N, C-alpha and C positions, 0 to 999 in steps of 0.2 A: 448795848445787849450783845454779849457773845454766844457762840454757838450752843455752847452747855446749858446757859441760860433760857435761851429760846428753845431747846430741846425740853429741858423741864417744865416749861410752861405749856408748851404744846402738849406734851403727854398728861398733865394735868388737866388745865383748863382747856384744851382742845376737845379731849375726850367728854368733857362735863358738858361743853358746846355742841358738840354733834349728838349726844345723846337727848339732850333736851329739844334739839332739832328735830330728830328723829321722832320723839314723842307728840311733839307739836303737829308734825304731818300727819301722825297717824290720827290723832284726836280729831283733826280737820277733814280727815278722809271719812274717817266712822261716827260723825256727829249727827245729831238727830235732822230729820227733814232732808238728809243728802239722799236718800234712797230714790225718791223720785227725780231728782235731778239724773242722777247717773242712770236710772232706766230710761229717761227719755233721751240721753245724749247717745246709749247705745243702742237706740233706734234709728239714728239719723242715718245711718247707711241705708238701712232696710226701706226707710220710709223716703228717701232722696228719688227725684224723677229723674229719668233716663235723659231727658232733655231739659236743662232748666231755661232754655231761652224759650220754649214754647208752655213752660209751667210754673212761672213767678210765683202764682197765687198758692202753689202747692207749696212751694219753699218756705213762703210766710208762715201757713199754717204748720210746716214742722217746728219752724224756729219759733212760734208762739207755745206751742205744746198742745194744739188742738187735738181733740180724738181722732183717730182714722174713720174715714167713711167706707163702708166695705163696698157699696154699689159704684161709688167714684172710681174706685181701684179696678174693680172689676171692668168697668166700662173702658177705664184707661189702658187695661191690658188688652182687652180685645181691639181697641182703637190701634194700638200700637204693632198688633200681630199681623 
């Protein structure tokens, strides 16, 4: 395969491949049911404990997606202050 043939191939089928790949990524990102996953992932930095060694239980709660407990958060903030 010489340079001209490779260039023609890349210009046509390479473009088609990249457009299809782009559409697959877009469909994957905006699929049904993904909203909860993205919302949970967005809260990880906010819900992460300041000292993971003392708070391994909280890390496991964050990973499992259990709801936050307001009382426990308030107590934790008061304890670390």
